[in-house]
N, CA, C and O of each residue as an XYZ file, in Angstrom:
920
protein
N      99.972    121.624    143.835
C      99.566    122.269    142.574
C      98.113    121.908    142.279
O      97.755    120.731    142.269
N      97.284    122.906    142.042
C      95.877    122.661    141.759
C      95.589    122.838    140.276
O      96.238    123.626    139.587
N      94.626    122.106    139.814
C      94.192    122.193    138.423
C      93.360    123.460    138.229
O      92.513    123.791    139.059
N      93.612    124.165    137.122
C      92.750    125.293    136.768
C      91.525    124.703    136.063
O      91.418    124.688    134.836
N      90.618    124.224    136.899
C      89.488    123.433    136.407
C      88.610    124.204    135.423
O      88.270    123.682    134.360
N      88.247    125.413    135.758
C      87.336    126.198    134.904
C      87.946    126.449    133.525
O      87.268    126.323    132.505
N      89.233    126.806    133.505
C      89.893    127.080    132.222
C      89.994    125.811    131.372
O      89.804    125.856    130.157
N      90.291    124.688    132.013
C      90.415    123.426    131.282
C      89.050    122.955    130.782
O      88.941    122.427    129.676
N      88.013    123.145    131.595
C      86.655    122.787    131.158
C      86.242    123.593    129.930
O      85.546    123.087    129.049
N      86.676    124.851    129.881
C      86.356    125.701    128.723
C      87.028    125.171    127.456
O      86.456    125.235    126.368
N      88.239    124.650    127.607
C      88.972    124.080    126.467
C      88.330    122.771    126.023
O      88.111    122.555    124.831
N      88.032    121.905    126.976
C      87.512    120.566    126.669
C      86.011    120.552    126.407
O      85.480    119.600    125.835
N      85.333    121.614    126.830
C      83.875    121.734    126.685
C      83.135    120.601    127.385
O      82.183    120.036    126.846
N      83.589    120.277    128.597
C      82.929    119.274    129.442
C      82.987    119.752    130.892
O      83.740    120.666    131.229
N      82.185    119.122    131.733
C      82.289    119.321    133.173
C      83.195    118.212    133.714
O      82.896    117.029    133.556
N      84.286    118.595    134.342
C      85.231    117.623    134.880
C      84.699    117.062    136.196
O      84.344    117.807    137.110
N      84.652    115.741    136.270
C      84.170    115.082    137.488
C      85.339    114.686    138.401
O      85.327    114.956    139.601
N      86.343    114.041    137.803
C      87.497    113.571    138.579
C      88.737    114.396    138.199
O      89.403    114.108    137.204
N      89.032    115.411    138.996
C      90.145    116.323    138.685
C      91.490    115.596    138.633
O      92.379    115.984    137.876
N      91.634    114.557    139.429
C      92.915    113.844    139.513
C      93.328    113.263    138.161
O      94.515    113.214    137.840
N      92.351    112.825    137.373
C      92.658    112.266    136.049
C      93.324    113.307    135.158
O      94.274    113.000    134.436
N      92.831    114.522    135.209
C      93.352    115.585    134.350
C      94.660    116.152    134.897
O      95.532    116.570    134.134
N      94.788    116.163    136.212
C      96.049    116.582    136.816
C      97.161    115.621    136.391
O      98.276    116.041    136.082
N      96.839    114.329    136.382
C      97.803    113.321    135.931
C      98.144    113.518    134.453
O      99.308    113.427    134.062
N      97.130    113.786    133.643
C      97.346    113.967    132.197
C      98.269    115.138    131.909
O      98.947    115.156    130.881
N      98.301    116.116    132.804
C      99.096    117.328    132.582
C     100.447    117.311    133.300
O     101.188    118.293    133.256
N     100.763    116.201    133.956
C     102.001    116.105    134.737
C     103.094    115.383    133.958
O     103.002    114.182    133.705
N     104.120    116.126    133.584
C     105.285    115.516    132.936
C     106.170    114.882    134.000
O     106.235    115.359    135.133
N     106.846    113.807    133.625
C     107.636    113.074    134.639
C     108.706    113.951    135.289
O     109.072    113.718    136.441
N     109.212    114.954    134.569
C     110.247    115.831    135.142
C     109.720    116.614    136.351
O     110.484    116.963    137.251
N     108.421    116.886    136.366
C     107.823    117.661    137.467
C     107.933    116.906    138.791
O     108.110    117.513    139.848
N     107.825    115.581    138.724
C     107.861    114.772    139.944
C     109.232    114.796    140.597
O     109.340    114.605    141.808
N     110.282    115.028    139.818
C     111.631    115.103    140.386
C     111.764    116.294    141.334
O     112.542    116.247    142.287
N     111.015    117.347    141.078
C     111.099    118.564    141.895
C     109.942    118.684    142.886
O     109.966    119.540    143.772
N     108.920    117.817    142.735
C     107.732    117.900    143.601
C     107.357    116.489    144.056
O     106.430    115.869    143.536
N     108.099    116.014    145.030
C     107.950    114.621    145.495
C     106.571    114.350    146.090
O     106.107    113.209    146.083
N     105.914    115.388    146.603
C     104.615    115.177    147.258
C     103.434    115.375    146.306
O     102.284    115.419    146.741
N     103.717    115.494    145.021
C     102.644    115.668    144.030
C     101.656    114.505    144.145
O     102.077    113.349    144.194
N     100.353    114.788    144.189
C      99.380    113.741    144.542
C      99.097    112.696    143.463
O      98.454    111.685    143.748
N      99.561    112.917    142.229
C      99.271    111.945    141.155
C     100.552    111.551    140.444
O     101.607    112.158    140.629
N     100.425    110.506    139.616
C     101.561    110.001    138.839
C     101.797    110.892    137.621
O     100.982    111.764    137.318
N     102.912    110.673    136.927
C     103.161    111.367    135.659
C     102.274    110.771    134.556
O     101.616    109.752    134.766
N     102.263    111.416    133.375
C     101.186    111.170    132.403
C     101.423    110.075    131.361
O     100.624    109.938    130.435
N     102.489    109.299    131.485
C     102.794    108.364    130.397
C     101.761    107.244    130.242
O     101.463    106.837    129.119
N     101.213    106.742    131.347
C     100.180    105.708    131.236
C      98.907    106.282    130.615
O      98.251    105.634    129.801
N      98.575    107.500    131.011
C      97.384    108.162    130.458
C      97.568    108.430    128.961
O      96.625    108.323    128.178
N      98.785    108.777    128.585
C      99.122    109.008    127.170
C      98.942    107.709    126.369
O      98.432    107.734    125.249
N      99.360    106.588    126.943
C      99.225    105.272    126.308
C      97.755    104.981    125.989
O      97.421    104.499    124.906
N      96.885    105.285    126.959
C      95.449    105.074    126.754
C      94.905    106.047    125.704
O      94.191    105.649    124.785
N      95.251    107.315    125.853
C      94.735    108.341    124.942
C      95.143    108.113    123.504
O      94.368    108.377    122.585
N      96.349    107.625    123.306
C      96.838    107.311    121.962
C      95.918    106.295    121.286
O      95.569    106.446    120.115
N      95.527    105.255    122.035
C      94.645    104.212    121.490
C      93.238    104.759    121.216
O      92.627    104.429    120.200
N      92.731    105.592    122.123
C      91.395    106.184    121.944
C      91.393    107.094    120.716
O      90.473    107.044    119.901
N      92.429    107.923    120.591
C      92.542    108.827    119.443
C      92.611    108.052    118.138
O      91.960    108.416    117.158
N      93.392    106.996    118.124
C      93.525    106.199    116.893
C      92.192    105.546    116.522
O      91.828    105.513    115.347
N      91.465    105.029    117.510
C      90.170    104.411    117.229
C      89.182    105.435    116.673
O      88.487    105.158    115.696
N      89.117    106.613    117.287
C      88.160    107.647    116.849
C      88.468    108.090    115.417
O      87.561    108.199    114.592
N      89.740    108.343    115.125
C      90.091    108.803    113.775
C      89.887    107.686    112.756
O      89.425    107.934    111.643
N      90.229    106.461    113.135
C      90.039    105.320    112.228
C      88.561    105.120    111.922
O      88.178    104.920    110.769
N      87.742    105.175    112.953
C      86.288    105.009    112.794
C      85.723    106.094    111.866
O      84.898    105.812    110.998
N      86.174    107.325    112.062
C      85.695    108.439    111.234
C      86.084    108.228    109.768
O      85.252    108.381    108.873
N      87.328    107.882    109.531
C      87.802    107.698    108.156
C      87.107    106.512    107.494
O      86.721    106.587    106.328
N      86.949    105.427    108.233
C      86.291    104.229    107.693
C      84.837    104.524    107.329
O      84.344    104.064    106.299
N      84.158    105.290    108.176
C      82.727    105.566    107.978
C      82.461    106.589    106.878
O      81.396    106.575    106.262
N      83.426    107.478    106.630
C      83.168    108.602    105.736
C      83.904    108.569    104.400
O      83.575    109.335    103.493
N      84.898    107.687    104.271
C      85.691    107.660    103.037
C      85.895    106.231    102.557
O      86.461    105.404    103.274
N      85.444    105.946    101.367
C      85.643    104.622    100.774
C      86.924    104.653     99.941
O      86.889    104.712     98.711
N      88.048    104.611    100.643
C      89.362    104.717    100.005
C      90.217    103.522    100.387
O      89.917    102.844    101.370
N      91.292    103.242     99.621
C      92.176    102.108     99.955
C      92.815    102.277    101.328
O      93.000    103.387    101.826
N      93.139    101.145    101.911
C      93.692    101.138    103.275
C      94.944    102.007    103.395
O      95.082    102.758    104.360
N      95.863    101.913    102.421
C      97.106    102.679    102.481
C      96.862    104.176    102.516
O      97.550    104.914    103.221
N      95.877    104.617    101.748
C      95.552    106.037    101.686
C      94.966    106.509    103.027
O      95.344    107.560    103.545
N      94.042    105.717    103.573
C      93.442    106.065    104.861
C      94.492    106.088    105.976
O      94.435    106.917    106.884
N      95.442    105.167    105.888
C      96.533    105.126    106.880
C      97.351    106.411    106.832
O      97.713    106.961    107.872
N      97.643    106.889    105.620
C      98.392    108.146    105.473
C      97.597    109.331    106.015
O      98.152    110.217    106.663
N      96.303    109.338    105.745
C      95.446    110.431    106.239
C      95.434    110.438    107.763
O      95.572    111.483    108.399
N      95.264    109.242    108.335
C      95.230    109.149    109.807
C      96.562    109.604    110.404
O      96.583    110.328    111.399
N      97.657    109.186    109.804
C      98.982    109.574    110.307
C      99.160    111.092    110.285
O      99.780    111.661    111.184
N      98.617    111.743    109.261
C      98.718    113.202    109.161
C      97.911    113.900    110.257
O      98.264    114.992    110.701
N      96.824    113.257    110.688
C      95.975    113.837    111.733
C      96.557    113.661    113.126
O      96.409    114.539    113.975
N      97.217    112.535    113.369
C      97.597    112.197    114.752
C      99.109    112.234    114.978
O      99.580    111.800    116.029
N      99.882    112.748    114.008
C     101.329    112.795    114.231
C     101.682    113.867    115.266
O     100.871    114.735    115.586
N     102.910    113.784    115.778
C     103.329    114.671    116.854
C     103.267    116.140    116.499
O     102.884    116.970    117.324
N     103.643    116.463    115.270
C     103.649    117.864    114.843
C     102.235    118.451    114.862
O     102.023    119.567    115.335
N     101.276    117.685    114.345
C      99.884    118.146    114.309
C      99.317    118.280    115.723
O      98.678    119.282    116.047
N      99.551    117.265    116.567
C      99.011    117.306    117.930
C      99.623    118.451    118.741
O      98.932    119.091    119.533
N     100.916    118.708    118.544
C     101.561    119.824    119.247
C     100.967    121.153    118.792
O     100.742    122.050    119.604
N     100.716    121.274    117.497
C     100.133    122.506    116.945
C      98.740    122.756    117.541
O      98.413    123.879    117.925
N      97.934    121.704    117.610
C      96.581    121.826    118.164
C      96.646    122.138    119.661
O      95.855    122.925    120.181
N      97.603    121.506    120.339
C      97.825    121.771    121.765
C      98.077    123.255    122.017
O      97.530    123.850    122.946
N      98.910    123.828    121.173
C      99.227    125.264    121.309
C      98.000    126.119    121.014
O      97.731    127.093    121.716
N      97.257    125.751    119.971
C      96.049    126.509    119.613
C      95.045    126.525    120.766
O      94.349    127.518    120.978
N      94.978    125.430    121.499
C      94.015    125.312    122.604
C      94.550    125.902    123.920
O      93.819    126.002    124.906
N      95.825    126.287    123.919
C      96.408    126.850    125.136
C      96.744    125.813    126.193
O      96.813    126.135    127.379
N      96.956    124.565    125.772
C      97.268    123.489    126.720
C      98.590    123.766    127.441
O      98.774    123.377    128.594
N      99.505    124.442    126.746
C     100.845    124.690    127.288
C     100.784    125.361    128.658
O     101.597    125.054    129.530
N      99.838    126.267    128.858
C      99.771    127.000    130.131
C      99.331    126.117    131.295
O      99.491    126.496    132.455
N      98.780    124.950    130.995
C      98.335    124.027    132.054
C      99.396    122.975    132.405
O      99.258    122.259    133.397
N     100.452    122.884    131.589
C     101.451    121.830    131.767
C     102.222    121.961    133.077
O     102.575    123.062    133.499
N     102.474    120.824    133.706
C     103.314    120.782    134.897
C     104.611    120.087    134.515
O     104.613    118.903    134.177
N     105.716    120.827    134.569
C     107.016    120.277    134.179
C     108.112    120.942    134.995
O     107.878    121.946    135.668
N     109.297    120.381    134.932
C     110.423    120.920    135.699
C     110.849    122.266    135.126
O     110.462    122.638    134.018
N     111.652    122.987    135.901
C     112.169    124.278    135.437
C     113.023    124.109    134.186
O     113.007    124.960    133.296
N     113.769    123.005    134.122
C     114.591    122.718    132.941
C     113.736    122.527    131.697
O     114.049    123.054    130.630
N     112.659    121.772    131.845
C     111.753    121.539    130.711
C     111.073    122.837    130.283
O     110.826    123.043    129.095
N     110.774    123.700    131.227
C     110.136    124.983    130.901
C     111.019    125.842    130.008
O     110.521    126.617    129.191
N     112.325    125.702    130.167
C     113.263    126.506    129.367
C     113.426    125.946    127.952
O     113.775    126.687    127.033
N     113.178    124.658    127.772
C     113.375    124.017    126.464
C     112.119    124.196    125.613
O     111.086    123.583    125.882
N     112.213    125.024    124.605
C     111.039    125.305    123.765
C     111.181    124.728    122.359
O     110.389    125.059    121.477
N     112.166    123.880    122.140
C     112.395    123.319    120.810
C     111.615    122.044    120.558
O     110.439    121.937    120.907
N     112.301    121.061    119.934
C     111.680    119.783    119.573
C     111.117    119.061    120.795
O     110.059    118.434    120.733
N     111.848    119.162    121.910
C     111.407    118.467    123.123
C     110.047    118.988    123.575
O     109.212    118.208    124.033
N     109.809    120.300    123.455
C     108.529    120.864    123.863
C     107.408    120.374    122.941
O     106.303    120.084    123.399
N     107.698    120.286    121.652
C     106.706    119.797    120.700
C     106.286    118.371    121.059
O     105.101    118.038    121.050
N     107.278    117.538    121.373
C     107.039    116.140    121.752
C     106.187    116.085    123.017
O     105.250    115.292    123.114
N     106.524    116.935    123.978
C     105.810    116.975    125.258
C     104.353    117.405    125.055
O     103.443    116.832    125.655
N     104.140    118.409    124.210
C     102.780    118.901    123.947
C     101.926    117.836    123.258
O     100.752    117.663    123.588
N     102.518    117.130    122.306
C     101.788    116.069    121.597
C     101.392    114.956    122.564
O     100.263    114.468    122.528
N     102.326    114.560    123.426
C     102.040    113.506    124.404
C     100.958    113.935    125.395
O     100.112    113.134    125.793
N     100.997    115.206    125.786
C      99.996    115.723    126.723
C      98.611    115.728    126.087
O      97.620    115.437    126.756
N      98.539    116.053    124.810
C      97.253    116.015    124.102
C      96.664    114.604    124.152
O      95.473    114.433    124.411
N      97.496    113.604    123.904
C      97.024    112.214    123.973
C      96.580    111.864    125.392
O      95.558    111.205    125.585
N      97.356    112.309    126.382
C      97.004    112.022    127.784
C      95.676    112.665    128.158
O      94.879    112.067    128.881
N      95.434    113.874    127.676
C      94.160    114.556    127.966
C      92.982    113.799    127.343
O      91.912    113.701    127.944
N      93.188    113.272    126.148
C      92.126    112.474    125.511
C      91.853    111.222    126.343
O      90.704    110.803    126.484
N      92.911    110.627    126.892
C      92.742    109.467    127.777
C      91.951    109.827    129.020
O      91.051    109.091    129.425
N      92.286    110.966    129.629
C      91.574    111.419    130.834
C      90.116    111.734    130.527
O      89.225    111.404    131.308
N      89.881    112.369    129.395
C      88.516    112.713    128.978
C      87.678    111.453    128.769
O      86.506    111.402    129.143
N      88.300    110.438    128.167
C      87.633    109.156    127.937
C      87.249    108.496    129.273
O      86.136    107.990    129.424
N      88.166    108.505    130.224
C      87.889    107.885    131.525
C      86.851    108.666    132.322
O      86.028    108.077    133.023
N      86.891    109.990    132.214
C      86.032    110.841    133.037
C      84.627    111.001    132.452
O      83.643    111.025    133.192
N      84.536    111.109    131.126
C      83.233    111.419    130.512
C      82.776    110.417    129.457
O      81.668    110.531    128.933
N      83.621    109.435    129.141
C      83.206    108.392    128.208
C      83.644    108.622    126.770
O      84.185    109.670    126.418
N      83.396    107.618    125.961
C      83.857    107.602    124.568
C      83.252    108.740    123.747
O      83.959    109.377    122.965
N      81.968    109.000    123.912
C      81.303    110.018    123.080
C      81.876    111.413    123.334
O      82.009    112.210    122.406
N      82.215    111.707    124.596
C      82.809    113.010    124.920
C      84.197    113.130    124.294
O      84.563    114.174    123.753
N      84.960    112.042    124.377
C      86.293    112.042    123.759
C      86.169    112.188    122.246
O      86.940    112.910    121.614
N      85.201    111.501    121.683
C      84.972    111.568    120.226
C      84.603    112.988    119.797
O      85.105    113.483    118.787
N      83.737    113.637    120.554
C      83.324    115.008    120.232
C      84.523    115.950    120.258
O      84.677    116.793    119.374
N      85.372    115.805    121.273
C      86.561    116.645    121.382
C      87.501    116.413    120.201
O      88.006    117.367    119.609
N      87.735    115.156    119.862
C      88.646    114.816    118.754
C      88.086    115.326    117.428
O      88.825    115.862    116.602
N      86.788    115.159    117.230
C      86.168    115.626    115.979
C      86.266    117.147    115.842
O      86.558    117.663    114.763
N      86.021    117.852    116.934
C      85.974    119.321    116.878
C      87.356    119.977    116.825
O      87.487    121.117    116.378
N      88.388    119.254    117.284
C      89.711    119.877    117.370
C      90.779    119.224    116.500
O      91.762    119.873    116.142
N      90.603    117.948    116.155
C      91.630    117.242    115.383
C      91.115    116.832    114.006
O      91.726    117.164    112.991
N      90.008    116.121    113.967
C      89.471    115.669    112.671
C      89.057    116.849    111.801
O      89.025    116.739    110.575
N      88.740    117.975    112.430
C      88.379    119.195    111.701
C      89.525    119.665    110.788
O      89.294    120.429    109.852
N      90.751    119.212    111.057
C      91.905    119.588    110.232
C      91.981    118.779    108.929
O      92.759    119.118    108.037
N      91.189    117.726    108.818
C      91.306    116.820    107.665
C      91.062    117.494    106.313
O      91.845    117.260    105.392
N      90.024    118.315    106.140
C      89.820    118.943    104.829
C      91.035    119.732    104.335
O      91.347    119.710    103.145
N      91.716    120.426    105.243
C      92.918    121.176    104.866
C      94.038    120.225    104.472
O      94.752    120.471    103.500
N      94.195    119.137    105.228
C      95.218    118.129    104.907
C      94.983    117.559    103.514
O      95.923    117.391    102.737
N      93.725    117.263    103.203
C      93.403    116.672    101.899
C      93.579    117.695    100.782
O      94.069    117.368     99.701
N      93.176    118.935    101.051
C      93.300    119.987    100.036
C      94.765    120.274     99.713
O      95.137    120.428     98.550
N      95.586    120.343    100.751
C      96.998    120.691    100.560
C      97.879    119.466    100.331
O      99.077    119.592    100.076
N      97.275    118.275    100.425
C      97.958    116.994    100.165
C      99.184    116.813    101.060
O     100.186    116.228    100.647
N      99.092    117.318    102.284
C     100.221    117.192    103.202
C     100.364    115.781    103.765
O     101.324    115.494    104.480
N      99.411    114.894    103.446
C      99.531    113.506    103.885
C     100.565    112.749    103.058
O     100.970    111.646    103.425
N     100.990    113.335    101.950
C     102.018    112.704    101.125
C     103.397    113.133    101.612
O     103.617    114.314    101.883
N     104.337    112.177    101.726
C     105.704    112.589    102.009
C     106.322    113.127    100.718
O     105.745    112.993     99.639
N     107.490    113.732    100.840
C     108.112    114.412     99.698
C     108.324    113.465     98.524
O     108.120    113.839     97.369
N     108.730    112.250     98.825
C     109.012    111.282     97.755
C     107.738    110.923     96.995
O     107.728    110.902     95.764
N     106.668    110.641     97.733
C     105.386    110.297     97.096
C     104.844    111.474     96.298
O     104.321    111.314     95.195
N     104.982    112.665     96.883
C     104.441    113.853     96.226
C     105.215    114.183     94.951
O     104.618    114.558     93.942
N     106.544    114.044     94.992
C     107.351    114.318     93.798
C     107.002    113.325     92.687
O     106.920    113.698     91.516
N     106.799    112.068     93.058
C     106.423    111.071     92.045
C     105.073    111.420     91.425
O     104.903    111.353     90.208
N     104.124    111.790     92.264
C     102.794    112.132     91.766
C     102.850    113.320     90.804
O     102.226    113.300     89.743
N     103.608    114.361     91.188
C     103.706    115.563     90.358
C     104.466    115.280     89.058
O     104.087    115.770     87.994
N     105.533    114.490     89.149
C     106.330    114.169     87.955
C     105.500    113.388     86.935
O     105.578    113.637     85.732
N     104.701    112.438     87.438
C     103.850    111.653     86.535
C     102.754    112.517     85.925
O     102.402    112.365     84.755
N     102.222    113.423     86.734
C     101.131    114.292     86.292
C     101.612    115.334     85.277
O     100.949    115.571     84.268
N     102.762    115.952     85.544
C     103.231    117.071     84.720
C     104.124    116.617     83.562
O     104.001    117.118     82.445
N     105.021    115.670     83.835
C     106.000    115.286     82.811
C     105.837    113.845     82.317
O     106.596    113.378     81.468
N     104.830    113.148     82.865
C     104.568    111.766     82.461
C     105.801    110.861     82.608
O     106.035    109.963     81.799
N     106.574    111.125     83.657
C     107.784    110.345     83.935
C     107.767    109.934     85.405
O     107.387    110.718     86.274
N     108.185    108.690     85.672
C     108.326    108.242     87.060
C     109.770    108.465     87.498
O     110.691    107.979     86.841
N     109.985    109.192     88.598
C     111.365    109.449     89.057
C     112.071    108.152     89.441
O     111.433    107.183     89.851
N     113.386    108.148     89.302
C     114.178    107.046     89.855
C     115.361    107.622     90.608
O     115.783    108.752     90.363
N     115.888    106.832     91.527
C     116.923    107.290     92.450
C     118.185    106.454     92.291
O     118.115    105.239     92.109
N     119.339    107.112     92.360
C     120.623    106.415     92.253
C     121.543    106.871     93.380
O     121.602    108.052     93.720
N     122.260    105.900     93.950
C     123.259    106.238     94.969
C     124.469    106.839     94.256
O     125.086    106.182     93.418
N     124.805    108.078     94.586
C     125.938    108.765     93.964
C     127.220    108.555     94.768
O     128.323    108.552     94.223
N     127.042    108.381     96.080
C     128.210    108.245     96.949
C     127.755    107.675     98.288
O     126.657    107.974     98.755
N     128.591    106.864     98.893
C     128.350    106.437    100.282
C     129.673    106.384    101.014
O     130.703    106.048    100.429
N     129.646    106.717    102.298
C     130.890    106.779    103.053
C     130.611    106.545    104.531
O     129.463    106.529    104.975
N     131.690    106.365    105.273
C     131.570    106.184    106.728
C     131.528    104.719    107.117
O     131.260    103.860    106.277
N     131.795    104.420    108.408
C     131.732    103.032    108.899
C     130.296    102.505    108.869
O     129.344    103.277    108.760
N     130.155    101.192    108.965
C     128.834    100.561    108.836
C     127.806    101.133    109.797
O     126.639    101.277    109.432
N     128.211    101.462    111.014
C     127.250    101.953    112.014
C     126.958    103.446    111.862
O     126.078    103.980    112.537
N     127.706    104.125    110.967
C     127.475    105.560    110.743
C     127.538    105.898    109.256
O     128.130    106.903    108.864
N     126.930    105.059    108.442
C     126.943    105.260    106.994
C     126.215    106.535    106.592
O     125.204    106.896    107.196
N     126.721    107.206    105.589
C     126.060    108.357    104.975
C     125.886    108.073    103.484
O     126.722    107.424    102.856
N     124.777    108.575    102.936
C     124.471    108.338    101.528
C     124.161    109.654    100.830
O     123.486    110.525    101.378
N     124.671    109.778     99.609
C     124.297    110.884     98.733
C     123.557    110.261     97.554
O     124.101    109.429     96.829
N     122.307    110.681     97.378
C     121.451    110.064     96.355
C     120.928    111.123     95.409
O     120.546    112.215     95.830
N     120.912    110.793     94.126
C     120.355    111.680     93.118
C     118.986    111.210     92.683
O     118.738    110.008     92.587
N     118.086    112.159     92.416
C     116.771    111.815     91.868
C     116.754    112.276     90.416
O     117.123    113.407     90.102
N     116.321    111.384     89.544
C     116.358    111.610     88.103
C     114.970    111.536     87.492
O     114.129    110.751     87.931
N     114.738    112.348     86.490
C     113.594    112.193     85.597
C     114.178    111.832     84.240
O     114.765    112.673     83.560
N     114.010    110.569     83.852
C     114.693    110.093     82.653
C     116.191    110.127     82.896
O     116.674    109.571     83.882
N     116.927    110.775     82.006
C     118.391    110.875     82.144
C     118.807    112.109     82.949
O     119.972    112.241     83.324
N     117.867    113.005     83.213
C     118.216    114.278     83.851
C     118.205    114.167     85.375
O     117.208    113.785     85.987
N     119.354    114.516     85.966
C     119.408    114.563     87.432
C     118.796    115.879     87.890
O     119.262    116.954     87.511
N     117.743    115.788     88.712
C     117.034    116.992     89.161
C     117.637    117.538     90.444
O     117.786    118.750     90.596
N     117.983    116.649     91.364
C     118.466    117.114     92.673
C     119.219    115.997     93.375
O     119.179    114.838     92.963
N     119.913    116.378     94.454
C     120.617    115.421     95.304
C     120.132    115.566     96.740
O     119.654    116.623     97.151
N     120.267    114.484     97.489
C     119.927    114.520     98.911
C     120.862    113.632     99.697
O     121.295    112.585     99.217
N     121.173    114.063    100.921
C     122.079    113.302    101.783
C     121.314    112.817    103.002
O     120.395    113.489    103.470
N     121.690    111.646    103.522
C     121.034    111.131    104.718
C     121.783    109.974    105.319
O     122.741    109.472    104.732
N     121.342    109.538    106.512
C     122.016    108.425    107.186
C     121.427    107.072    106.792
O     121.829    106.035    107.320
N     120.477    107.091    105.865
C     119.963    105.862    105.250
C     119.583    106.204    103.819
O     119.422    107.374    103.475
N     119.442    105.189    102.996
C     119.053    105.444    101.600
C     117.666    106.086    101.549
O     117.406    106.957    100.719
N     116.784    105.647    102.443
C     115.413    106.176    102.447
C     115.400    107.668    102.792
O     114.722    108.452    102.128
N     116.150    108.061    103.833
C     116.140    109.475    104.226
C     116.827    110.326    103.160
O     116.404    111.455    102.913
N     117.874    109.808    102.527
C     118.546    110.545    101.452
C     117.610    110.728    100.261
O     117.604    111.782     99.626
N     116.816    109.694     99.959
C     115.841    109.794     98.862
C     114.784    110.851     99.170
O     114.418    111.638     98.297
N     114.292    110.868    100.415
C     113.285    111.871    100.806
C     113.857    113.283    100.701
O     113.179    114.207    100.249
N     115.114    113.439    101.126
C     115.748    114.754    101.061
C     115.975    115.186     99.610
O     115.835    116.362     99.274
N     116.326    114.221     98.756
C     116.503    114.522     97.328
C     115.168    114.934     96.712
O     115.104    115.885     95.933
N     114.105    114.216     97.064
C     112.777    114.533     96.526
C     112.320    115.910     96.987
O     111.740    116.670     96.211
N     112.588    116.234     98.268
C     112.202    117.534     98.804
C     112.918    118.659     98.051
O     112.318    119.684     97.726
N     114.215    118.451     97.777
C     114.990    119.449     97.034
C     114.498    119.543     95.586
O     114.455    120.629     95.008
N     114.128    118.395     95.006
C     113.614    118.389     93.635
C     112.304    119.152     93.531
O     112.075    119.863     92.553
N     111.447    119.011     94.531
C     110.185    119.768     94.543
C     110.467    121.269     94.580
O     109.788    122.056     93.921
N     111.485    121.655     95.365
C     111.843    123.084     95.446
C     112.369    123.578     94.094
O     111.972    124.639     93.612
N     113.255    122.801     93.500
C     113.864    123.196     92.218
C     112.811    123.317     91.123
O     112.848    124.235     90.303
N     111.876    122.375     91.127
C     110.833    122.364     90.092
C     109.709    123.367     90.378
O     108.896    123.668     89.504
N     109.677    123.879     91.616
C     108.592    124.791     91.981
C     107.260    124.075     92.141
O     106.198    124.635     91.871
N     107.338    122.812     92.589
C     106.120    121.994     92.710
C     105.655    121.874     94.159
O     104.787    121.049     94.445
N     106.195    122.659     95.077
C     105.850    122.489     96.498
C     104.383    122.814     96.731
O     103.905    122.729     97.862
């Protein structure tokens, strides 16, 4: 299998020197099961490196450009580098057409594909860093990932449902929500919780989950829908 070098260079906006690095970045481990003579390893080590490079670049950008509390910057960074965002950017750049994976993986277009695309994006950043250096990787991350930050901040998608519902409730109704366990059931290793979210004495919504935290998030998400605060 040969790398489509010209097409990948157009995406990355660099001249590729060592093709093997990028071939590795695009090779999912399932591909090796069907192609024993493939000349490079699968991409998990490259992904490990790229993850660290991506985190450093985004952290450096946020630290240099925003004088905000650590917790807030952490949430912003998480919104930029989470799997959903990286998979979305991967699709926008057409990375999917370069992926090397088994026939089984090719058929799976659900959550597993999203996970695979996000990991491949990190692996490509690792390969770019090794092939062209930190500044080239930084330029790519700034132009394709950090560029999403203004939209994240405008739409406040860095807040989870629970944080966002609290912020809106305090802003609109001057009340801090509280949560109560309404019901719990199941054995210890498979507990389920039903939790209500309240504003004062009024129960706004309920949420179910396999932990109190997930049930609270689900209740908050439903409360945002009911209140029309999404």
